[in-house]
Each structure stands twice: as structure tokens, then as C-alpha cells.
LUMVEXLUM-37483 format. One record per residue (C-alpha): residue in three letters; z, x, y; residue number from 1. Coordinates in Angstrom, 2 decimals. Each point is the difference from the previous one (the first is absolute). Example, Ala and Ser with C-alpha at 12.3 -4.5 7.8 and 13.67 -1.06 7.14 Angstrom:
R    r        Z        X        Y    k
R  ALA     7.80    12.30    -4.50    1
R  SER    -0.66     1.37     3.44    2
END
This chain:
R    r        Z        X        Y    k
R  UNK     0.00     0.00     0.00    1
R  UNK     0.97     2.75     2.41    2
R  UNK    -3.19     1.85    -0.91    3
R  UNK    -1.98    -3.11     0.83    4
R  UNK     1.70    -0.35     3.40    5
R  UNK    -0.57     3.65     0.71    6
R  UNK    -3.69    -0.42    -0.81    7
R  UNK    -0.24    -3.04     2.22    8
R  UNK     1.96     1.56     2.96    9
R  UNK     3.50     1.06     1.09   10
R  UNK     3.11    -2.09    -0.09   11
R  UNK     2.33    -0.58     3.00   12
R  UNK     2.82     1.70    -1.82   13
R  UNK    -2.12     3.06    -0.53   14
R  UNK    -0.87     0.00     3.70   15
R  UNK     3.69     0.02     0.85   16
R  UNK     0.60     2.84    -2.46   17
R  UNK    -2.83     2.02     1.50   18
R  UNK     1.32    -0.51     3.54   19
R  UNK     3.51     0.80    -1.18   20
R  UNK    -1.14     3.34    -1.36   21
R  UNK    -1.48     0.93     3.44   22
R  UNK     2.36    -1.98     2.23   23
R  UNK     1.05     2.98     2.12   24
R  UNK    -3.62     0.96     0.58   25
R  UNK    -0.82    -3.58     1.06   26
R  UNK     3.01    -0.14     2.32   27
R  UNK    -0.85     3.37     1.52   28
R  UNK    -3.56    -1.09     0.70   29
R  UNK     1.17    -3.33     1.50   30
R  UNK     2.62     1.76     2.15   31
R  UNK    -2.52     2.54     1.25   32
R  UNK    -2.52    -2.68     0.95   33
R  UNK     2.76    -2.01     1.71   34
R  UNK     1.12     2.97     2.10   35
R  UNK    -3.60     0.75     0.99   36
R  UNK    -0.63    -3.63     0.96   37
R  UNK     3.18    -0.21     2.06   38
R  UNK    -0.83     3.24     1.84   39
R  UNK    -3.55    -1.12     0.72   40
R  UNK     1.07    -3.38     1.33   41
R  UNK     2.92     1.40     2.00   42
R  UNK    -1.85     2.90     1.59   43
R  UNK    -3.66    -1.05     0.04   44
R  UNK    -0.79    -3.69    -0.44   45
R  UNK     2.98    -1.57     1.74   46
R  UNK    -0.24     2.03     3.24   47
R  UNK    -3.65    -1.01     0.31   48
R  UNK     0.85    -3.70    -0.02   49
R  UNK     3.60    -0.15     1.25   50
R  UNK     0.96    -0.99     3.56   51
R  UNK     3.49     0.44     1.41   52
R  UNK     1.35    -2.32     2.69   53
R  UNK     3.14    -0.42     2.09   54
R  UNK     0.89    -2.63     2.59   55
R  UNK     1.96     0.68     3.15   56
R  UNK     0.79    -1.34     3.46   57
R  UNK    -0.37     2.00     3.21   58
R  UNK     3.02    -0.70     2.16   59
R  UNK    -0.20     1.03     3.67   60
R  UNK     0.85    -1.64     3.36   61
R  UNK    -3.44    -1.55     0.57   62
R  UNK    -0.84    -0.75    -3.64   63
R  UNK     0.39    -3.76     0.47   64
R  UNK    -2.81     0.04     2.57   65
R  UNK    -2.13     2.41    -2.04   66
R  UNK    -0.31     2.47     2.86   67
R  UNK     0.40     3.72     0.41   68
R  UNK     2.60     1.18     2.55   69
R  UNK    -2.68     0.23     2.70   70
R  UNK    -1.01    -3.63    -0.53   71
R  UNK    -3.24     0.62    -1.88   72
R  UNK    -0.53    -2.13    -3.14   73
R  UNK     1.29     1.45    -3.26   74
R  UNK    -2.67     0.07    -2.71   75
R  UNK     1.30     0.29    -3.55   76
R  UNK    -3.18     1.84    -0.96   77
R  UNK     1.30     2.95     2.00   78
R  UNK     2.49     0.48    -2.84   79
R  UNK    -2.82     1.44    -2.13   80
R  UNK    -1.88     1.81     2.76   81
R  UNK    -0.95     3.62    -0.67   82
R  UNK     2.45     1.30     2.59   83
R  UNK     2.89    -1.95    -1.54   84
R  UNK    -0.83     1.14    -3.55   85
R  UNK    -0.30     3.61     1.13   86
R  UNK     3.40    -0.31     1.69   87
R  UNK     1.41    -1.45    -3.23   88
R  UNK    -1.32     2.99    -1.99   89
R  UNK     1.63     2.40     2.43   90
R  UNK     3.41    -1.54    -0.60   91
R  UNK     0.25     1.20    -3.62   92
R  UNK    -1.28     3.21    -1.58   93
R  UNK    -0.63    -1.81    -3.29   94
R  UNK    -2.65    -2.11     1.74   95
R  UNK    -1.92     2.91     1.54   96
R  UNK    -2.86    -0.10    -2.54   97
R  UNK    -0.76    -3.73     0.28   98
R  UNK    -3.54    -0.64     1.23   99
R  UNK     0.67    -2.81     2.47  100
R  UNK    -3.50     0.22     1.50  101
R  UNK    -1.58    -0.85    -3.36  102
R  UNK     2.66    -2.62    -0.57  103
R  UNK    -1.10    -1.80     3.18  104
R  UNK    -3.72     0.57    -0.53  105
R  UNK     0.07    -1.35    -3.57  106
R  UNK     2.18    -2.96     1.02  107
R  UNK     2.74     1.09    -2.38  108
R  UNK     2.75    -0.99     2.41  109
R  UNK     0.58    -3.35     1.67  110
R  UNK     2.67    -1.87     1.93  111
R  UNK     0.63    -3.70     0.38  112
R  UNK     2.32    -1.95     2.28  113
R  UNK     1.80    -3.29    -0.59  114
R  UNK     1.64    -1.70     2.99  115
R  UNK     2.98    -2.28    -0.39  116
R  UNK     1.61    -2.01     2.77  117
R  UNK    -1.25    -1.08     3.43  118
R  UNK    -1.93     2.74     1.79  119
R  UNK    -0.20    -2.11     3.18  120
R  UNK     3.80    -0.15     0.15  121
R  UNK     0.35     3.75    -0.59  122
R  UNK     1.82    -0.66    -3.26  123
R  UNK    -2.69     1.06    -2.44  124
R  UNK     0.50     2.70    -2.61  125
R  UNK    -2.91     1.87    -1.56  126
R  UNK     0.05     1.51    -3.48  127
R  UNK    -2.53     2.76    -0.59  128
R  UNK    -1.16     0.91    -3.52  129
R  UNK    -1.57     3.42    -0.52  130
R  UNK    -2.22     0.52    -3.09  131
R  UNK    -1.24     3.43    -1.05  132
R  UNK    -1.93     1.21    -3.04  133
R  UNK     2.05     1.94    -2.53  134
R  UNK    -2.58     2.70    -0.74  135
R  UNK     0.99     1.87     3.17  136
R  UNK     3.53     0.64    -1.24  137
R  UNK     1.67     1.90    -2.82  138
R  UNK     2.29    -2.86    -0.87  139
R  UNK     1.53    -3.24     1.24  140
R  UNK     2.75     1.79     1.92  141
R  UNK    -2.56     1.93     2.05  142
R  UNK    -1.89    -3.20     0.80  143
R  UNK     3.24    -1.65     1.04  144
R  UNK     0.88     2.98     2.19  145
R  UNK    -3.41    -0.18     1.67  146
R  UNK     0.35    -3.69     0.86  147
R  UNK     3.45     0.61     1.50  148
R  UNK    -1.35     2.87     2.06  149
R  UNK    -2.85    -2.21     1.30  150
R  UNK     2.57    -2.57     1.14  151
R  UNK     2.10     2.74     1.61  152
R  UNK    -3.06     1.45     1.75  153
R  UNK    -0.69    -3.45     1.47  154
R  UNK     3.59    -0.14     1.25  155
R  UNK    -0.43     3.46     1.55  156
R  UNK    -3.16    -1.16     1.75  157
R  UNK     1.82    -2.97     1.55  158
R  UNK     2.84     2.20     1.25  159
R  UNK    -2.43     2.58     1.39  160
R  UNK    -1.74    -2.73     1.96  161
R  UNK     3.37    -1.13     1.35  162
R  UNK     0.88     3.55     1.04  163
R  UNK    -3.36     0.32     1.77  164
R  UNK     0.62    -2.99     2.27  165
R  UNK     0.09     0.69     3.73  166
R  UNK     1.52    -2.33     2.55  167
R  UNK    -0.27     2.33     2.99  168
R  UNK    -2.70     0.84     2.54  169
R  UNK    -1.57     3.44     0.19  170
R  UNK     0.48     1.90     3.25  171
R  UNK    -3.78     0.37     0.30  172
R  UNK    -0.47    -3.75    -0.10  173
R  UNK     2.89    -0.68     2.37  174
R  UNK    -0.91     2.62     2.63  175
R  UNK    -3.68    -0.84    -0.28  176
R  UNK     0.59    -3.43     1.53  177
R  UNK     0.85    -0.97     3.55  178
R  UNK     3.52    -1.04     0.94  179
R  UNK    -0.63    -3.71    -0.24  180
R  UNK    -1.36     0.39    -3.54  181
R  UNK     2.98     2.19    -0.90  182
R  UNK     2.35    -2.81     0.92  183
R  UNK    -1.90    -2.26    -2.40  184
R  UNK     0.12     2.64    -2.75  185
R  UNK     3.74     0.39     0.38  186
R  UNK     0.48    -3.77    -0.15  187
R  UNK    -2.15    -0.23    -3.13  188
R  UNK     1.86     2.84    -1.72  189
R  UNK     3.35    -1.58     0.89  190
R  UNK    -1.10    -3.37    -1.42  191
R  UNK    -1.34     1.68    -3.16  192
R  UNK     3.30     1.77    -0.68  193
R  UNK     2.06    -3.15     0.44  194
R  UNK    -2.40    -2.02    -2.15  195
R  UNK     0.19     2.56    -2.80  196
R  UNK     3.81    -0.09     0.00  197
R  UNK    -0.06    -3.80     0.09  198
R  UNK    -2.23     0.04    -3.08  199
R  UNK     2.37     2.29    -1.90  200
R  UNK     3.00    -2.10     1.02  201
R  UNK    -1.69    -3.18    -1.21  202
R  UNK    -0.96     1.72    -3.28  203
R  UNK     3.44     1.45    -0.72  204
R  UNK     2.76    -0.73     2.55  205
R  UNK     1.33     1.17     3.35  206
R  UNK     2.78     1.82    -1.81  207
R  UNK    -2.29     1.81    -2.44  208
R  UNK     0.87     3.68     0.33  209
R  UNK    -2.51     2.82     0.02  210
R  UNK     0.67     3.74     0.05  211
R  UNK    -2.09     2.02     2.44  212
R  UNK     0.69     3.68     0.73  213
R  UNK     3.38    -0.25    -1.67  214
R  UNK     1.09    -3.03     2.04  215
R  UNK     0.47    -3.30    -1.82  216
R  UNK    -0.39    -2.97     2.34  217
R  UNK    -0.90    -3.67    -0.17  218
R  UNK    -3.38    -1.38     0.97  219
R  UNK     1.59    -1.94     2.87  220
R  UNK     1.33     3.28     1.42  221
R  UNK    -3.42     1.59    -0.11  222
R  UNK    -1.54    -3.04     1.68  223
R  UNK     2.65    -0.15     2.73  224
R  UNK    -0.71     3.64     0.82  225
R  UNK    -3.65    -0.82     0.63  226
R  UNK     0.76    -3.21     1.92  227
R  UNK     1.89     1.85     2.72  228
R  UNK    -2.81     2.47     0.67  229
R  UNK    -2.49    -2.25     1.76  230
R  UNK     1.49    -3.38     0.79  231
R  UNK    -1.70    -2.59     2.17  232
R  UNK     1.76     1.14     3.17  233
R  UNK    -1.27     3.55    -0.46  234
R  UNK    -3.53    -1.16    -0.67  235
R  UNK    -0.05    -2.25     3.07  236
R  UNK     1.40     2.73     2.26  237
R  UNK    -2.58     2.53    -1.19  238
R  UNK    -2.85    -2.47     0.42  239
R  UNK     1.13    -0.83     3.51  240
R  UNK     0.34     3.68     0.91  241
R  UNK    -3.45     0.74    -1.38  242
R  UNK    -1.59    -2.83     1.96  243
R  UNK     1.86     0.58     3.26  244
R  UNK    -0.46     3.74    -0.17  245
R  UNK    -3.73    -0.25    -0.66  246
R  UNK     0.16     2.11    -3.17  247
R  UNK    -1.73    -2.40    -2.38  248
R  UNK    -3.38     1.74    -0.11  249
R  UNK     1.32     3.56     0.12  250
R  UNK     0.59     2.31    -2.94  251
R  UNK     1.82     3.24    -0.87  252
R  UNK     3.62     0.93    -0.79  253
R  UNK     2.79     2.13     1.44  254
R  UNK    -1.56     3.15    -1.48  255
R  UNK    -3.48    -0.80     1.27  256
R  UNK    -0.67    -0.41     3.71  257
R  UNK    -1.55    -3.37     0.56  258
R  UNK    -3.59     0.54     1.00  259
R  UNK     0.01    -0.01     3.78  260
R  UNK    -3.58    -1.24     0.08  261
R  UNK     1.08    -3.09    -1.88  262
R  UNK     2.75    -0.64     2.56  263
R  UNK    -2.43     0.55     2.85  264
R  UNK    -2.46    -2.45    -1.54  265
R  UNK     2.72    -2.55    -0.46  266
R  UNK     1.20     0.49     3.59  267
R  UNK    -3.54    -0.57     1.26  268
R  UNK    -0.29    -3.20    -2.06  269
R  UNK     3.29    -1.31     1.34  270
R  UNK    -0.97     0.83     3.58  271
R  UNK    -3.22    -2.00    -0.41  272
R  UNK     1.89    -2.84    -1.62  273
R  UNK     2.59     0.01     2.78  274
R  UNK    -2.68    -0.18     2.72  275
R  UNK    -1.87    -2.76    -1.83  276
R  UNK     3.21    -1.97    -0.51  277
R  UNK     0.77     0.26     3.71  278
R  UNK    -3.45    -1.40     0.76  279
R  UNK     0.47    -2.81    -2.50  280
R  UNK     3.44    -0.86     1.45  281
R  UNK    -1.47    -0.07     3.50  282
R  UNK    -2.82    -2.33    -1.09  283
R  UNK     2.38    -2.29    -1.84  284
R  UNK     2.33    -0.21     2.97  285
R  UNK    -2.96    -0.78     2.26  286
R  UNK    -1.08    -2.76    -2.34  287
R  UNK     3.54    -1.32    -0.04  288
R  UNK     0.05    -0.05     3.81  289
R  UNK    -3.33    -1.78     0.01  290
R  UNK     1.33    -2.61    -2.34  291
R  UNK     3.05    -0.65     2.10  292
R  UNK    -2.20    -0.40     3.10  293
R  UNK    -2.45    -2.41    -1.66  294
R  UNK     2.58    -1.97    -1.94  295
R  UNK    -1.62     0.70    -3.37  296
R  UNK     2.11     0.63    -3.03  297
R  UNK     0.07     3.20    -1.99  298
R  UNK    -0.93    -1.80    -3.16  299
R  UNK    -3.38    -1.07     1.40  300
R  UNK    -0.97     3.47     1.23  301
R  UNK    -2.53     2.01    -1.93  302
R  UNK     1.28     3.53     0.55  303
R  UNK    -2.36     2.94     0.18  304
R  UNK    -0.77     1.44    -3.43  305
R  UNK     1.56     3.43    -0.44  306
R  UNK    -1.63     1.15    -3.23  307
R  UNK    -2.96     1.60     1.78  308
R  UNK     2.40     2.19     1.98  309
R  UNK     1.69     1.33    -3.12  310
R  UNK    -3.02     0.86    -2.18  311
R  UNK    -0.45     3.37     1.69  312
R  UNK     3.63     0.95    -0.57  313
R  UNK    -0.28     0.41    -3.79  314
R  UNK     1.97    -3.22    -0.46  315
R  UNK     3.17     1.68     1.27  316
R  UNK     0.97    -3.03     2.11  317
R  UNK     1.51    -2.98    -1.72  318
R  UNK    -1.07    -3.28     1.57  319
R  UNK     2.69    -2.63     0.08  320
R  UNK    -1.13    -3.09    -1.90  321
R  UNK     2.09    -2.31     2.20  322
R  UNK    -2.29    -2.02     2.32  323
R  UNK     2.48    -0.71     2.80  324
R  UNK    -0.12     2.02     3.20  325
R  UNK     3.72     0.61     0.27  326
R  UNK     0.27     1.35    -3.52  327
R  UNK    -3.03     2.21     0.53  328
R  UNK     1.43     1.41     3.16  329
R  UNK     3.32     0.60    -1.75  330
R  UNK    -1.71     1.68    -2.96  331
R  UNK    -2.01     2.50     2.06  332
R  UNK     2.94     0.67     2.29  333
R  UNK     2.22     0.81    -2.98  334
R  UNK    -2.68     2.12    -1.56  335
R  UNK    -0.39     2.06     3.17  336
R  UNK     3.75     0.46     0.16  337
R  UNK    -0.15     1.57    -3.46  338
R  UNK    -2.89     2.25     1.06  339
R  UNK     1.91     1.03     3.13  340
R  UNK     2.96     0.97    -2.19  341
R  UNK    -2.27     2.11    -2.19  342
R  UNK    -1.93     1.72     2.81  343
R  UNK     2.49     0.03     2.86  344
R  UNK    -1.64     1.31     3.15  345
R  UNK    -3.27     0.54    -1.84  346
R  UNK    -0.95    -3.69     0.00  347
R  UNK    -2.23     0.54     3.02  348
R  UNK    -1.74     2.99    -1.61  349
R  UNK     0.98     2.47     2.71  350
R  UNK     3.29     1.41    -1.37  351
R  UNK     1.39     1.57    -3.16  352
R  UNK     1.57    -2.21    -2.63  353
R  UNK     3.68    -0.51     0.79  354
R  UNK     0.61    -2.83    -2.49  355
R  UNK     0.59     0.01    -3.75  356
R  UNK    -3.53     0.89    -1.13  357
R  UNK     0.40     3.78    -0.12  358
R  UNK    -0.31     2.59    -2.73  359
R  UNK     3.76     0.58     0.06  360
R  UNK     0.68    -3.71    -0.31  361
R  UNK    -2.50    -0.35    -2.83  362
R  UNK     1.51     2.98    -1.83  363
R  UNK     3.46    -1.46     0.33  364
R  UNK    -1.23    -3.29    -1.43  365
R  UNK    -1.78     1.84    -2.82  366
R  UNK     3.24     1.83    -0.81  367
R  UNK     1.80    -3.33    -0.24  368
R  UNK    -2.66    -1.42    -2.33  369
R  UNK     0.07     3.11    -2.16  370
R  UNK     3.75    -0.42    -0.41  371
R  UNK    -0.48    -3.46    -1.49  372
R  UNK    -2.94     1.28    -2.03  373
R  UNK     2.16     2.75    -1.52  374
R  UNK     2.86    -2.39    -0.76  375
R  UNK    -2.23    -2.61    -1.64  376
R  UNK    -1.86     2.62    -2.02  377
R  UNK     3.31     1.36    -1.27  378
R  UNK     0.97    -3.55    -0.98  379
R  UNK    -3.40    -0.33    -1.73  380
R  UNK     0.74     3.12    -2.04  381
R  UNK     3.37    -1.44    -0.97  382
R  UNK    -1.70    -3.23    -1.09  383
R  UNK    -2.43     2.01    -2.09  384
R  UNK     2.93     1.71    -1.75  385
R  UNK     1.75    -3.34    -0.48  386
R  UNK    -3.16    -1.47    -1.53  387
R  UNK    -0.45     3.00    -2.29  388
R  UNK     3.63    -0.27    -1.15  389
R  UNK    -0.35    -3.73    -0.67  390
R  UNK    -3.07     0.59    -2.16  391
R  UNK     1.71     2.84    -1.86  392
R  UNK     2.96    -2.26    -0.77  393
R  UNK    -2.03    -3.04    -1.01  394
R  UNK    -3.24     1.23    -1.61  395
R  UNK    -0.23     0.43    -3.77  396
R  UNK    -1.89    -1.10    -3.11  397
R  UNK     1.90    -2.35    -2.30  398
R  UNK    -1.40    -0.13    -3.54  399
R  UNK     0.14    -3.22    -1.98  400
R  UNK     0.55     1.96    -3.23  401
R  UNK     0.99     3.61    -0.59  402
R  UNK    -2.60     0.65    -2.72  403
R  UNK    -3.76    -0.22    -0.03  404
R  UNK    -1.76    -2.69    -1.95  405
R  UNK    -2.98     0.96    -2.17  406
R  UNK    -3.02    -2.09    -0.91  407
R  UNK    -3.16     0.57    -2.03  408
R  UNK     1.69     2.38    -2.45  409
R  UNK     0.33    -0.36    -3.78  410
R  UNK     3.43    -0.28    -1.59  411
R  UNK     0.71     3.35    -1.66  412
R  UNK     2.31    -1.56    -2.62  413
R  UNK    -2.74    -2.36    -1.13  414
R  UNK    -2.46     2.88    -0.07  415
R  UNK     2.40     2.03    -2.14  416
R  UNK     0.65    -2.83    -2.48  417
R  UNK    -3.67    -0.96    -0.29  418
R  UNK    -1.06     3.64    -0.36  419
R  UNK     2.57     0.68    -2.68  420
R  UNK    -0.89    -3.11    -2.05  421
R  UNK    -3.73     0.59     0.24  422
R  UNK     0.31     3.71    -0.73  423
R  UNK     2.29    -0.71    -2.98  424
R  UNK    -2.47    -2.47    -1.48  425
R  UNK    -2.98     2.30     0.46  426
R  UNK     1.87     3.00    -1.32  427
R  UNK     1.22    -1.99    -3.01  428
R  UNK    -3.53    -1.16    -0.79  429
R  UNK    -1.35     3.52     0.26  430
R  UNK     2.80     1.44    -2.16  431
R  UNK    -0.37    -2.77    -2.60  432
R  UNK    -3.74     0.43    -0.18  433
R  UNK     0.28     3.74    -0.31  434
R  UNK     2.74    -0.10    -2.65  435
R  UNK    -1.66    -2.79    -1.95  436
R  UNK    -3.29     1.86    -0.07  437
R  UNK     1.74     3.13    -1.23  438
R  UNK     1.74    -1.89    -2.81  439
R  UNK    -3.24    -1.66    -1.15  440
R  UNK    -1.66     3.35    -0.24  441
R  UNK     2.86     1.36    -2.08  442
R  UNK    -0.15    -3.04    -2.33  443
R  UNK    -3.73     0.45    -0.51  444
R  UNK     0.37     3.69    -1.06  445
R  UNK     1.49     0.95    -3.55  446
R  UNK     3.31     1.72     0.04  447
R  UNK     0.12     3.73    -0.58  448
R  UNK     0.09     0.98    -3.79  449
R  UNK    -1.19    -3.41    -1.21  450
R  UNK    -2.90     0.26    -2.58  451
R  UNK    -3.33    -1.19     1.20  452
R  UNK    -2.47    -1.99    -2.08  453
R  UNK    -3.18     2.04    -0.88  454
R  UNK    -3.06    -1.00     1.81  455
R  UNK    -2.41     0.52    -2.99  456
R  UNK    -0.72    -2.28    -3.05  457
R  UNK     2.15     0.17    -3.15  458
R  UNK    -1.21    -0.19    -3.56  459
END
């Protein structure tokens, strides 16, 4: 019976016996194939298809409005710009060999943003998810380190922009304008400083303390320091002095002699204006006398148009818009009183200026303006330091999870199990076939020393 089964094939029991004889060889082959498969998938195939991702929030003072410190819109795509990725590489020596240029060119890195909350109410939070291909890194830890460095480089960029803010006015810009424009520049700088402090106070609180140059003070203290520098009374007094002194169109400072030609030109303009105003006052008074003699009313009089008389004066004379004679007379009389104060004895054109419109007077006024300019610019520098400190204290990347997530990779455990099973089966088949073939050949050959039947005929 057994001979018949052997002739017809091999039994299952015999297969088990054959495998049992070579079990260690089969296991060794299966283990070797498993190790090779795991290594190939872990080091070759998986990195080619695996992407690592981490999600984080960028927390900084203007994050709710999605703006950089200077007010320009924040674009989340800047997170994966070449400059940011290069800065991320520079933060860790282990990342020095990463080819970020190819990474961007081949679209192997991406970032997405999900907004939660009400952006219009400045209560929105944005979660950024950074995805990067695994083939650029030695392992998952390196990929995770790279993503963290990219987030940190973005934080550094925000703080650098905050440190680069300037609230002051350059001396070239200030001294390059006339005195009237300087008054406007000082007023604008003063308003800008107060507005910036008001913004910080509304964002945090008046009592929020910031350390600048070793001094820790509240935001309300910093604001109060600015408020006293250029209050309304100071601004009004300076504007009145500038107008009454005739300095509005002059320029220069205490270290630069005001151009005498400019003063001479202004004196000549004022002398012409004074003479013209006197003529206008005389004509208006004559018209008023004529009205009183004829019984007409001032409201029915069509006064002589004055615009033609002012066109040749480079529009230096301001025409009163009031149509009544008395108000016109009062306007031109008051205007000539101001000119007389500025020119003194020079109003008739035959004497030297004895009023306020002199180089010494202009220099003194320039010195006064430069004092306020210096004070406000110092306050602007303090505000810059306050802003930088606020960003340093409140700018960071907050990760949703501490470990990177992977996608697109093959589970190594499954690879190992499948490789071992498949390799075991194949190895067992090969061993069985080889051993079975060897045994069949031995069965077909006579044993050594056994007599053989003669091949010839017998009689």
C-alpha cells in the first residue's frame, strides 16, 4: 500500500517529516528573507512614499488679525518659503544636508491652514499643518526636528519684523521740510505713538508690564511719558509762534544758518502783501463811506473782485471768504498787524527787519522744534523696544501633538510577518522537492553489494 502511494505521489505525513529534517534550514531562509524585506521597506520603499506631518498654531500679538507686526498681511505660504526653510536648516547641524530647494521645486513640502472662530471679531485661531516627504530625512526624528525648526524659523521672522519697526522720523526728513511741515510731522509722530500704546493696552491691559533697558514698567506708564511731551497746549503755542513769527515757509535748524535769501524773499513777499492789503482796506473803507452816503446796505453791494490782484503774488495772500465789508476790513487789518509784527520797520520796504522774521529768530524757533523732535524720537525708540519685548514675550509655535504623524508608509510588522510566512512556505517547498527527489533517486538505484540480475539469456 505504501509502495502504491509512493508511486502515485507523496503523503502529507512524509512532507512534514521532510520539513522536520530540514526545519532549521527552512527557518534560517525565512528569517533571512524577512530581515532583508524589513530593511528594504524601512530604508528604501517607505521613505519614497512616506510623508511626515505636524500641526501647530502660531501665537503672536497680531495673529488674530493675520498680520505681521508692520501691518502687512500674513501669508501662511511664507512658512515654506525658501528663506524660511534655509533658516530652519541653519538652526540644527543635523539638517545641514537637506536639499530644501529640491524639496520646494518637486512640491515635496506643503502647508495648509484651518481657521476656527470669528476672524471678523479678532477671535479666530489658525492651525497650520506642515507635510514633508520622508525621503529627505534619515529617520522620523529628523523629519520631526525639521518641522519644528521650520515653525521656529517662522517665529524668528515675526520677531525680526517687530524689531525692525520704526516709529520715529529721520533727521533728513524732518530738516528737509519747512517749519510749518515740521509742526505737522511732530503732531503725526505724537499721535502715532499714543495710538500704538492704546493698541497694546487694549490687547493686554494698562497694567501689563514690559522690561526695557532693565526697567520694568507698565504700558500706562510708557504712554503717560509720551502724552506729556507734546500736549495740545504745546502744539497750539508752537503753531501760533510759527504763524505770528512768519517762520512757516522757512527751513534749517540751530546748526544750520537759515538761508538768508529765503528770508529776504519772504520779506519781499510780505512787503508786497502788506502794501496790497493797505490798498484793499482803503478801497473797502471808501466803498463803506459811499454806502453810508447813498443809504445802500452792505449786503447789496457787489465789492470789487480781489482775485486778479493776488494772482501775481504766487497765491501768498489769503482772500477772506466773508462777503461783508466790515469783516473784510477787519480781516485785512488783522493780517497787516501780523505782517507788521514780523517785519517791524521794514513794512514800508525802506528799513531793515526789526520784527520777528530774522535769521536769529528762525534759528531759535528751529532749536525749539528740534527739542521736541529729539524727545519724540527718543519716545519712538522706547516704543520700538516695548514692541520688541512684547513680541518676544508672546510669540511662539504651539504644537498640537509632540510627535510627527506618518502617512503613505507600509506597516513594518505586517511586512515582517508576511515575508516570514511566504519565505517559510517557499523554502519548505524547495526543501521538500529537493529531499523528495533525492530519496526517489536512491530508491531507484540498487543498494551496494546486492546481486544484480544478468542481462543475457539463460539456458
